[in-house]
Backbone as XML, in Angstrom:
<?xml version="1.0"?>
<chain id="A" units="angstrom">
  <residue number="1" name="UNK">
    <atom name="N" x="-10.866" y="-16.683" z="-8.922"/>
    <atom name="CA" x="-9.522" y="-16.210" z="-9.134"/>
    <atom name="C" x="-9.573" y="-14.872" z="-9.863"/>
  </residue>
  <residue number="2" name="UNK">
    <atom name="N" x="-8.608" y="-14.034" z="-9.586"/>
    <atom name="CA" x="-8.538" y="-12.721" z="-10.214"/>
    <atom name="C" x="-8.402" y="-12.856" z="-11.732"/>
  </residue>
  <residue number="3" name="UNK">
    <atom name="N" x="-9.014" y="-11.942" z="-12.474"/>
    <atom name="CA" x="-8.979" y="-12.042" z="-13.942"/>
    <atom name="C" x="-7.565" y="-12.101" z="-14.514"/>
  </residue>
  <residue number="4" name="UNK">
    <atom name="N" x="-6.654" y="-11.371" z="-13.923"/>
    <atom name="CA" x="-5.292" y="-11.371" z="-14.472"/>
    <atom name="C" x="-4.608" y="-12.723" z="-14.317"/>
  </residue>
  <residue number="5" name="UNK">
    <atom name="N" x="-5.117" y="-13.564" z="-13.437"/>
    <atom name="CA" x="-4.546" y="-14.901" z="-13.260"/>
    <atom name="C" x="-5.226" y="-15.926" z="-14.163"/>
  </residue>
  <residue number="6" name="UNK">
    <atom name="N" x="-6.474" y="-15.691" z="-14.491"/>
    <atom name="CA" x="-7.202" y="-16.665" z="-15.302"/>
    <atom name="C" x="-7.107" y="-16.389" z="-16.791"/>
  </residue>
  <residue number="7" name="UNK">
    <atom name="N" x="-6.771" y="-15.183" z="-17.164"/>
    <atom name="CA" x="-6.733" y="-14.813" z="-18.584"/>
    <atom name="C" x="-5.329" y="-14.882" z="-19.164"/>
  </residue>
  <residue number="8" name="UNK">
    <atom name="N" x="-4.506" y="-15.711" z="-18.600"/>
    <atom name="CA" x="-3.144" y="-15.831" z="-19.109"/>
    <atom name="C" x="-2.762" y="-17.294" z="-19.176"/>
  </residue>
  <residue number="9" name="UNK">
    <atom name="N" x="-1.912" y="-17.587" z="-20.073"/>
    <atom name="CA" x="-1.409" y="-18.961" z="-20.176"/>
    <atom name="C" x="-0.009" y="-19.050" z="-19.584"/>
  </residue>
  <residue number="10" name="UNK">
    <atom name="N" x="0.488" y="-17.926" z="-19.132"/>
    <atom name="CA" x="1.846" y="-17.864" z="-18.619"/>
    <atom name="C" x="1.917" y="-18.420" z="-17.201"/>
  </residue>
  <residue number="11" name="UNK">
    <atom name="N" x="2.820" y="-19.330" z="-17.001"/>
    <atom name="CA" x="3.025" y="-19.888" z="-15.663"/>
    <atom name="C" x="3.723" y="-18.871" z="-14.768"/>
  </residue>
  <residue number="12" name="UNK">
    <atom name="N" x="4.359" y="-17.862" z="-15.369"/>
    <atom name="CA" x="5.081" y="-16.877" z="-14.580"/>
    <atom name="C" x="4.147" y="-15.988" z="-13.771"/>
  </residue>
  <residue number="13" name="UNK">
    <atom name="N" x="2.860" y="-15.935" z="-14.129"/>
    <atom name="CA" x="1.902" y="-15.159" z="-13.350"/>
    <atom name="C" x="1.659" y="-15.878" z="-12.033"/>
  </residue>
  <residue number="14" name="UNK">
    <atom name="N" x="1.753" y="-15.132" z="-10.958"/>
    <atom name="CA" x="1.521" y="-15.741" z="-9.659"/>
    <atom name="C" x="0.610" y="-14.842" z="-8.843"/>
  </residue>
  <residue number="15" name="UNK">
    <atom name="N" x="0.171" y="-15.349" z="-7.737"/>
    <atom name="CA" x="-0.705" y="-14.595" z="-6.858"/>
    <atom name="C" x="0.028" y="-13.358" z="-6.353"/>
  </residue>
  <residue number="16" name="UNK">
    <atom name="N" x="-0.705" y="-12.270" z="-6.256"/>
    <atom name="CA" x="-0.153" y="-11.004" z="-5.790"/>
    <atom name="C" x="-1.067" y="-10.445" z="-4.709"/>
  </residue>
  <residue number="17" name="UNK">
    <atom name="N" x="-0.658" y="-9.345" z="-4.111"/>
    <atom name="CA" x="-1.526" y="-8.688" z="-3.143"/>
    <atom name="C" x="-2.825" y="-8.251" z="-3.806"/>
  </residue>
  <residue number="18" name="UNK">
    <atom name="N" x="-2.726" y="-7.784" z="-5.053"/>
    <atom name="CA" x="-3.931" y="-7.354" z="-5.775"/>
    <atom name="C" x="-4.864" y="-8.531" z="-6.040"/>
  </residue>
  <residue number="19" name="UNK">
    <atom name="N" x="-4.317" y="-9.704" z="-6.332"/>
    <atom name="CA" x="-5.181" y="-10.865" z="-6.554"/>
    <atom name="C" x="-5.799" y="-11.336" z="-5.236"/>
  </residue>
  <residue number="20" name="UNK">
    <atom name="N" x="-5.080" y="-11.137" z="-4.131"/>
    <atom name="CA" x="-5.647" y="-11.450" z="-2.813"/>
    <atom name="C" x="-6.812" y="-10.514" z="-2.490"/>
  </residue>
  <residue number="21" name="UNK">
    <atom name="N" x="-6.666" y="-9.236" z="-2.845"/>
    <atom name="CA" x="-7.747" y="-8.267" z="-2.626"/>
    <atom name="C" x="-8.975" y="-8.679" z="-3.439"/>
  </residue>
  <residue number="22" name="UNK">
    <atom name="N" x="-8.759" y="-9.115" z="-4.675"/>
    <atom name="CA" x="-9.861" y="-9.589" z="-5.517"/>
    <atom name="C" x="-10.562" y="-10.766" z="-4.828"/>
  </residue>
  <residue number="23" name="UNK">
    <atom name="N" x="-9.800" y="-11.716" z="-4.341"/>
    <atom name="CA" x="-10.379" y="-12.889" z="-3.669"/>
    <atom name="C" x="-11.153" y="-12.482" z="-2.424"/>
  </residue>
  <residue number="24" name="UNK">
    <atom name="N" x="-10.656" y="-11.500" z="-1.701"/>
    <atom name="CA" x="-11.354" y="-11.024" z="-0.511"/>
    <atom name="C" x="-12.679" y="-10.370" z="-0.901"/>
  </residue>
  <residue number="25" name="UNK">
    <atom name="N" x="-12.687" y="-9.640" z="-2.013"/>
    <atom name="CA" x="-13.930" y="-9.050" z="-2.505"/>
    <atom name="C" x="-14.958" y="-10.114" z="-2.829"/>
  </residue>
  <residue number="26" name="UNK">
    <atom name="N" x="-14.507" y="-11.198" z="-3.448"/>
    <atom name="CA" x="-15.403" y="-12.325" z="-3.739"/>
    <atom name="C" x="-15.927" y="-12.922" z="-2.438"/>
  </residue>
  <residue number="27" name="UNK">
    <atom name="N" x="-15.057" y="-13.074" z="-1.452"/>
    <atom name="CA" x="-15.469" y="-13.613" z="-0.154"/>
    <atom name="C" x="-16.543" y="-12.731" z="0.486"/>
  </residue>
  <residue number="28" name="UNK">
    <atom name="N" x="-16.344" y="-11.410" z="0.449"/>
    <atom name="CA" x="-17.343" y="-10.507" z="1.035"/>
    <atom name="C" x="-18.690" y="-10.673" z="0.338"/>
  </residue>
  <residue number="29" name="UNK">
    <atom name="N" x="-18.681" y="-10.772" z="-0.996"/>
    <atom name="CA" x="-19.934" y="-10.957" z="-1.725"/>
    <atom name="C" x="-20.564" y="-12.313" z="-1.424"/>
  </residue>
  <residue number="30" name="UNK">
    <atom name="N" x="-19.732" y="-13.321" z="-1.218"/>
    <atom name="CA" x="-20.252" y="-14.647" z="-0.879"/>
    <atom name="C" x="-21.002" y="-14.595" z="0.448"/>
  </residue>
  <residue number="31" name="UNK">
    <atom name="N" x="-20.440" y="-13.906" z="1.425"/>
    <atom name="CA" x="-21.087" y="-13.790" z="2.732"/>
    <atom name="C" x="-22.396" y="-13.011" z="2.619"/>
  </residue>
  <residue number="32" name="UNK">
    <atom name="N" x="-22.368" y="-11.911" z="1.875"/>
    <atom name="CA" x="-23.546" y="-11.047" z="1.774"/>
    <atom name="C" x="-24.663" y="-11.680" z="0.949"/>
  </residue>
  <residue number="33" name="UNK">
    <atom name="N" x="-24.310" y="-12.326" z="-0.157"/>
    <atom name="CA" x="-25.339" y="-12.871" z="-1.057"/>
    <atom name="C" x="-25.779" y="-14.281" z="-0.691"/>
  </residue>
  <residue number="34" name="UNK">
    <atom name="N" x="-24.940" y="-15.018" z="0.022"/>
    <atom name="CA" x="-25.244" y="-16.405" z="0.320"/>
    <atom name="C" x="-25.008" y="-17.326" z="-0.865"/>
  </residue>
  <residue number="35" name="UNK">
    <atom name="N" x="-24.377" y="-16.805" z="-1.915"/>
    <atom name="CA" x="-24.093" y="-17.589" z="-3.122"/>
    <atom name="C" x="-22.641" y="-18.034" z="-3.126"/>
  </residue>
  <residue number="36" name="UNK">
    <atom name="N" x="-22.398" y="-19.182" z="-3.736"/>
    <atom name="CA" x="-21.036" y="-19.693" z="-3.859"/>
    <atom name="C" x="-20.422" y="-19.196" z="-5.161"/>
  </residue>
  <residue number="37" name="UNK">
    <atom name="N" x="-19.170" y="-18.755" z="-5.107"/>
    <atom name="CA" x="-18.548" y="-18.248" z="-6.332"/>
    <atom name="C" x="-18.366" y="-19.322" z="-7.396"/>
  </residue>
  <residue number="38" name="UNK">
    <atom name="N" x="-18.343" y="-20.574" z="-7.010"/>
    <atom name="CA" x="-18.187" y="-21.637" z="-7.998"/>
    <atom name="C" x="-19.488" y="-21.877" z="-8.772"/>
  </residue>
  <residue number="39" name="UNK">
    <atom name="N" x="-20.609" y="-21.404" z="-8.226"/>
    <atom name="CA" x="-21.899" y="-21.605" z="-8.850"/>
    <atom name="C" x="-22.253" y="-20.434" z="-9.773"/>
  </residue>
  <residue number="40" name="UNK">
    <atom name="N" x="-21.828" y="-19.239" z="-9.406"/>
    <atom name="CA" x="-22.185" y="-18.057" z="-10.174"/>
    <atom name="C" x="-21.043" y="-17.048" z="-10.163"/>
  </residue>
  <residue number="41" name="UNK">
    <atom name="N" x="-21.026" y="-16.159" z="-11.142"/>
    <atom name="CA" x="-20.074" y="-15.057" z="-11.155"/>
    <atom name="C" x="-20.638" y="-14.015" z="-10.208"/>
  </residue>
  <residue number="42" name="UNK">
    <atom name="N" x="-20.109" y="-13.933" z="-9.004"/>
    <atom name="CA" x="-20.704" y="-13.091" z="-7.974"/>
    <atom name="C" x="-20.712" y="-11.619" z="-8.354"/>
  </residue>
  <residue number="43" name="UNK">
    <atom name="N" x="-19.662" y="-11.159" z="-8.995"/>
    <atom name="CA" x="-19.635" y="-9.767" z="-9.418"/>
    <atom name="C" x="-20.784" y="-9.458" z="-10.356"/>
  </residue>
  <residue number="44" name="UNK">
    <atom name="N" x="-20.973" y="-10.293" z="-11.358"/>
    <atom name="CA" x="-22.065" y="-10.106" z="-12.317"/>
    <atom name="C" x="-23.420" y="-10.321" z="-11.647"/>
  </residue>
  <residue number="45" name="UNK">
    <atom name="N" x="-23.507" y="-11.267" z="-10.742"/>
    <atom name="CA" x="-24.744" y="-11.525" z="-10.003"/>
    <atom name="C" x="-25.198" y="-10.269" z="-9.266"/>
  </residue>
  <residue number="46" name="UNK">
    <atom name="N" x="-24.259" y="-9.606" z="-8.584"/>
    <atom name="CA" x="-24.593" y="-8.401" z="-7.827"/>
    <atom name="C" x="-25.063" y="-7.294" z="-8.768"/>
  </residue>
  <residue number="47" name="UNK">
    <atom name="N" x="-24.381" y="-7.132" z="-9.892"/>
    <atom name="CA" x="-24.781" y="-6.110" z="-10.865"/>
    <atom name="C" x="-26.209" y="-6.357" z="-11.334"/>
  </residue>
  <residue number="48" name="UNK">
    <atom name="N" x="-26.516" y="-7.597" z="-11.690"/>
    <atom name="CA" x="-27.855" y="-7.930" z="-12.192"/>
    <atom name="C" x="-28.922" y="-7.782" z="-11.112"/>
  </residue>
  <residue number="49" name="UNK">
    <atom name="N" x="-28.631" y="-8.239" z="-9.901"/>
    <atom name="CA" x="-29.594" y="-8.120" z="-8.795"/>
    <atom name="C" x="-29.878" y="-6.654" z="-8.494"/>
  </residue>
  <residue number="50" name="UNK">
    <atom name="N" x="-28.836" y="-5.828" z="-8.529"/>
    <atom name="CA" x="-28.994" y="-4.394" z="-8.272"/>
    <atom name="C" x="-29.878" y="-3.757" z="-9.342"/>
  </residue>
  <residue number="51" name="UNK">
    <atom name="N" x="-29.711" y="-4.168" z="-10.593"/>
    <atom name="CA" x="-30.534" y="-3.629" z="-11.688"/>
    <atom name="C" x="-32.003" y="-4.018" z="-11.508"/>
  </residue>
  <residue number="52" name="UNK">
    <atom name="N" x="-32.240" y="-5.285" z="-11.176"/>
    <atom name="CA" x="-33.609" y="-5.802" z="-11.083"/>
    <atom name="C" x="-34.324" y="-5.396" z="-9.798"/>
  </residue>
  <residue number="53" name="UNK">
    <atom name="N" x="-33.600" y="-5.451" z="-8.672"/>
    <atom name="CA" x="-34.267" y="-5.309" z="-7.376"/>
    <atom name="C" x="-33.782" y="-4.128" z="-6.548"/>
  </residue>
  <residue number="54" name="UNK">
    <atom name="N" x="-32.812" y="-3.393" z="-7.054"/>
    <atom name="CA" x="-32.263" y="-2.288" z="-6.283"/>
    <atom name="C" x="-31.208" y="-2.778" z="-5.313"/>
  </residue>
  <residue number="55" name="UNK">
    <atom name="N" x="-30.584" y="-1.861" z="-4.605"/>
    <atom name="CA" x="-29.473" y="-2.236" z="-3.723"/>
    <atom name="C" x="-29.853" y="-3.213" z="-2.611"/>
  </residue>
  <residue number="56" name="UNK">
    <atom name="N" x="-31.082" y="-3.117" z="-2.129"/>
    <atom name="CA" x="-31.488" y="-4.015" z="-1.040"/>
    <atom name="C" x="-31.755" y="-5.439" z="-1.505"/>
  </residue>
  <residue number="57" name="UNK">
    <atom name="N" x="-31.835" y="-5.666" z="-2.813"/>
    <atom name="CA" x="-32.083" y="-6.999" z="-3.337"/>
    <atom name="C" x="-30.840" y="-7.870" z="-3.420"/>
  </residue>
  <residue number="58" name="UNK">
    <atom name="N" x="-29.678" y="-7.294" z="-3.149"/>
    <atom name="CA" x="-28.418" y="-8.028" z="-3.287"/>
    <atom name="C" x="-28.187" y="-8.989" z="-2.128"/>
  </residue>
  <residue number="59" name="UNK">
    <atom name="N" x="-28.502" y="-8.552" z="-0.930"/>
    <atom name="CA" x="-28.209" y="-9.365" z="0.258"/>
    <atom name="C" x="-29.129" y="-10.580" z="0.335"/>
  </residue>
  <residue number="60" name="UNK">
    <atom name="N" x="-28.590" y="-11.655" z="0.871"/>
    <atom name="CA" x="-29.347" y="-12.883" z="1.094"/>
    <atom name="C" x="-30.507" y="-12.590" z="2.046"/>
  </residue>
  <residue number="61" name="UNK">
    <atom name="N" x="-31.634" y="-13.229" z="1.816"/>
    <atom name="CA" x="-32.816" y="-13.026" z="2.667"/>
    <atom name="C" x="-32.545" y="-13.381" z="4.124"/>
  </residue>
  <residue number="62" name="UNK">
    <atom name="N" x="-31.601" y="-14.262" z="4.353"/>
    <atom name="CA" x="-31.290" y="-14.661" z="5.730"/>
    <atom name="C" x="-30.618" y="-13.546" z="6.521"/>
  </residue>
  <residue number="63" name="UNK">
    <atom name="N" x="-30.218" y="-12.475" z="5.842"/>
    <atom name="CA" x="-29.571" y="-11.359" z="6.543"/>
    <atom name="C" x="-30.602" y="-10.468" z="7.222"/>
  </residue>
  <residue number="64" name="UNK">
    <atom name="N" x="-31.889" y="-10.718" z="6.960"/>
    <atom name="CA" x="-33.013" y="-9.980" z="7.539"/>
    <atom name="C" x="-32.934" y="-8.491" z="7.227"/>
  </residue>
  <residue number="65" name="UNK">
    <atom name="N" x="-32.397" y="-7.687" z="8.127"/>
    <atom name="CA" x="-32.333" y="-6.245" z="7.909"/>
    <atom name="C" x="-31.120" y="-5.877" z="7.088"/>
  </residue>
  <residue number="66" name="UNK">
    <atom name="N" x="-31.372" y="-5.345" z="5.911"/>
    <atom name="CA" x="-30.276" y="-4.825" z="5.101"/>
    <atom name="C" x="-30.065" y="-3.394" z="5.559"/>
  </residue>
  <residue number="67" name="UNK">
    <atom name="N" x="-28.890" y="-3.144" z="6.071"/>
    <atom name="CA" x="-28.598" y="-1.823" z="6.591"/>
    <atom name="C" x="-27.686" y="-1.075" z="5.637"/>
  </residue>
  <residue number="68" name="UNK">
    <atom name="N" x="-27.510" y="0.179" z="5.934"/>
    <atom name="CA" x="-26.593" y="1.001" z="5.143"/>
    <atom name="C" x="-25.192" y="0.407" z="5.180"/>
  </residue>
  <residue number="69" name="UNK">
    <atom name="N" x="-24.799" y="-0.206" z="6.297"/>
    <atom name="CA" x="-23.466" y="-0.804" z="6.396"/>
    <atom name="C" x="-23.271" y="-1.897" z="5.350"/>
  </residue>
  <residue number="70" name="UNK">
    <atom name="N" x="-24.298" y="-2.684" z="5.107"/>
    <atom name="CA" x="-24.188" y="-3.754" z="4.113"/>
    <atom name="C" x="-23.953" y="-3.148" z="2.736"/>
  </residue>
  <residue number="71" name="UNK">
    <atom name="N" x="-24.639" y="-2.060" z="2.436"/>
    <atom name="CA" x="-24.452" y="-1.398" z="1.148"/>
    <atom name="C" x="-23.025" y="-0.870" z="1.003"/>
  </residue>
  <residue number="72" name="UNK">
    <atom name="N" x="-22.467" y="-0.368" z="2.087"/>
    <atom name="CA" x="-21.083" y="0.117" z="2.058"/>
    <atom name="C" x="-20.125" y="-1.058" z="1.839"/>
  </residue>
  <residue number="73" name="UNK">
    <atom name="N" x="-20.375" y="-2.178" z="2.493"/>
    <atom name="CA" x="-19.527" y="-3.358" z="2.329"/>
    <atom name="C" x="-19.601" y="-3.858" z="0.883"/>
  </residue>
  <residue number="74" name="UNK">
    <atom name="N" x="-20.786" y="-3.817" z="0.281"/>
    <atom name="CA" x="-20.922" y="-4.213" z="-1.122"/>
    <atom name="C" x="-20.104" y="-3.270" z="-2.005"/>
  </residue>
  <residue number="75" name="UNK">
    <atom name="N" x="-20.145" y="-1.982" z="-1.713"/>
    <atom name="CA" x="-19.367" y="-1.010" z="-2.491"/>
    <atom name="C" x="-17.867" y="-1.265" z="-2.348"/>
  </residue>
  <residue number="76" name="UNK">
    <atom name="N" x="-17.438" y="-1.633" z="-1.148"/>
    <atom name="CA" x="-16.026" y="-1.961" z="-0.931"/>
    <atom name="C" x="-15.661" y="-3.213" z="-1.730"/>
  </residue>
  <residue number="77" name="UNK">
    <atom name="N" x="-16.535" y="-4.212" z="-1.688"/>
    <atom name="CA" x="-16.294" y="-5.439" z="-2.462"/>
    <atom name="C" x="-16.197" y="-5.118" z="-3.941"/>
  </residue>
  <residue number="78" name="UNK">
    <atom name="N" x="-17.061" y="-4.220" z="-4.434"/>
    <atom name="CA" x="-17.006" y="-3.813" z="-5.839"/>
    <atom name="C" x="-15.628" y="-3.255" z="-6.193"/>
  </residue>
  <residue number="79" name="UNK">
    <atom name="N" x="-15.074" y="-2.436" z="-5.299"/>
    <atom name="CA" x="-13.738" y="-1.865" z="-5.548"/>
    <atom name="C" x="-12.680" y="-2.962" z="-5.611"/>
  </residue>
  <residue number="80" name="UNK">
    <atom name="N" x="-12.849" y="-3.979" z="-4.783"/>
    <atom name="CA" x="-11.893" y="-5.090" z="-4.764"/>
    <atom name="C" x="-11.940" y="-5.901" z="-6.058"/>
  </residue>
  <residue number="81" name="UNK">
    <atom name="N" x="-13.051" y="-5.809" z="-6.780"/>
    <atom name="CA" x="-13.249" y="-6.613" z="-7.978"/>
    <atom name="C" x="-12.925" y="-5.880" z="-9.278"/>
  </residue>
  <residue number="82" name="UNK">
    <atom name="N" x="-12.328" y="-4.691" z="-9.184"/>
    <atom name="CA" x="-11.934" y="-4.007" z="-10.419"/>
    <atom name="C" x="-11.087" y="-4.958" z="-11.257"/>
  </residue>
  <residue number="83" name="UNK">
    <atom name="N" x="-11.366" y="-5.009" z="-12.547"/>
    <atom name="CA" x="-10.636" y="-5.942" z="-13.402"/>
    <atom name="C" x="-9.164" y="-5.564" z="-13.538"/>
  </residue>
  <residue number="84" name="UNK">
    <atom name="N" x="-8.854" y="-4.283" z="-13.470"/>
    <atom name="CA" x="-7.459" y="-3.843" z="-13.522"/>
    <atom name="C" x="-6.900" y="-3.858" z="-12.101"/>
  </residue>
  <residue number="85" name="UNK">
    <atom name="N" x="-5.944" y="-4.722" z="-11.817"/>
    <atom name="CA" x="-5.428" y="-4.843" z="-10.450"/>
    <atom name="C" x="-4.834" y="-3.545" z="-9.908"/>
  </residue>
  <residue number="86" name="UNK">
    <atom name="N" x="-4.404" y="-2.653" z="-10.776"/>
    <atom name="CA" x="-3.819" y="-1.384" z="-10.322"/>
    <atom name="C" x="-4.869" y="-0.462" z="-9.722"/>
  </residue>
  <residue number="87" name="UNK">
    <atom name="N" x="-6.139" y="-0.712" z="-10.022"/>
    <atom name="CA" x="-7.206" y="0.132" z="-9.505"/>
    <atom name="C" x="-7.839" y="-0.412" z="-8.227"/>
  </residue>
  <residue number="88" name="UNK">
    <atom name="N" x="-7.449" y="-1.603" z="-7.822"/>
    <atom name="CA" x="-7.980" y="-2.166" z="-6.572"/>
    <atom name="C" x="-7.298" y="-1.499" z="-5.384"/>
  </residue>
  <residue number="89" name="UNK">
    <atom name="N" x="-8.042" y="-1.307" z="-4.300"/>
    <atom name="CA" x="-7.418" y="-0.707" z="-3.114"/>
    <atom name="C" x="-6.450" y="-1.705" z="-2.469"/>
  </residue>
  <residue number="90" name="UNK">
    <atom name="N" x="-5.453" y="-1.210" z="-1.748"/>
    <atom name="CA" x="-4.596" y="-2.128" z="-1.005"/>
    <atom name="C" x="-5.393" y="-2.749" z="0.146"/>
  </residue>
  <residue number="91" name="UNK">
    <atom name="N" x="-4.964" y="-3.885" z="0.630"/>
    <atom name="CA" x="-5.705" y="-4.585" z="1.682"/>
    <atom name="C" x="-5.841" y="-3.726" z="2.931"/>
  </residue>
  <residue number="92" name="UNK">
    <atom name="N" x="-4.799" y="-2.975" z="3.260"/>
    <atom name="CA" x="-4.885" y="-2.082" z="4.419"/>
    <atom name="C" x="-5.999" y="-1.062" z="4.249"/>
  </residue>
  <residue number="93" name="UNK">
    <atom name="N" x="-6.160" y="-0.566" z="3.023"/>
    <atom name="CA" x="-7.240" y="0.371" z="2.735"/>
    <atom name="C" x="-8.598" y="-0.285" z="2.847"/>
  </residue>
  <residue number="94" name="UNK">
    <atom name="N" x="-8.698" y="-1.533" z="2.418"/>
    <atom name="CA" x="-9.956" y="-2.283" z="2.531"/>
    <atom name="C" x="-10.330" y="-2.428" z="4.002"/>
  </residue>
  <residue number="95" name="UNK">
    <atom name="N" x="-9.362" y="-2.786" z="4.822"/>
    <atom name="CA" x="-9.611" y="-2.951" z="6.261"/>
    <atom name="C" x="-10.083" y="-1.635" z="6.871"/>
  </residue>
  <residue number="96" name="UNK">
    <atom name="N" x="-9.423" y="-0.541" z="6.524"/>
    <atom name="CA" x="-9.815" y="0.772" z="7.050"/>
    <atom name="C" x="-11.232" y="1.140" z="6.629"/>
  </residue>
  <residue number="97" name="UNK">
    <atom name="N" x="-11.582" y="0.876" z="5.369"/>
    <atom name="CA" x="-12.939" y="1.182" z="4.898"/>
    <atom name="C" x="-13.977" y="0.356" z="5.644"/>
  </residue>
  <residue number="98" name="UNK">
    <atom name="N" x="-13.675" y="-0.927" z="5.868"/>
    <atom name="CA" x="-14.621" y="-1.784" z="6.605"/>
    <atom name="C" x="-14.771" y="-1.294" z="8.035"/>
  </residue>
  <residue number="99" name="UNK">
    <atom name="N" x="-13.658" y="-0.968" z="8.676"/>
    <atom name="CA" x="-13.728" y="-0.474" z="10.058"/>
    <atom name="C" x="-14.534" y="0.813" z="10.142"/>
  </residue>
  <residue number="100" name="UNK">
    <atom name="N" x="-14.344" y="1.708" z="9.182"/>
    <atom name="CA" x="-15.106" y="2.965" z="9.168"/>
    <atom name="C" x="-16.596" y="2.707" z="8.971"/>
  </residue>
  <residue number="101" name="UNK">
    <atom name="N" x="-16.923" y="1.717" z="8.154"/>
    <atom name="CA" x="-18.326" y="1.405" z="7.892"/>
    <atom name="C" x="-19.025" y="0.819" z="9.106"/>
  </residue>
  <residue number="102" name="UNK">
    <atom name="N" x="-18.293" y="0.159" z="9.946"/>
    <atom name="CA" x="-18.897" y="-0.545" z="11.076"/>
    <atom name="C" x="-18.891" y="0.260" z="12.360"/>
  </residue>
  <residue number="103" name="UNK">
    <atom name="N" x="-18.413" y="1.488" z="12.289"/>
    <atom name="CA" x="-18.374" y="2.329" z="13.497"/>
    <atom name="C" x="-19.693" y="2.989" z="13.704"/>
  </residue>
</chain>
């Protein structure tokens, strides 16, 4: 769940487009890393893996060839995970970035 939803006790906080973008970023990292978000903090996992093994160490071994496209998708996921929801890209922008990366 997006940080702004988990760090509040207010019931008035509800899901927003920005929180959906955050969830989509988690989903992208789940696909790339092969890790479940309930088992690990995927955002922190990626940061640590990148520090220890470099950018190619982030992707699950089952992905075989880590291509430049995967690195771009990880960067897009990183943008989706900004803690401040105002800094996350809109979903339409995320889709455009993914489409550009896969061309």
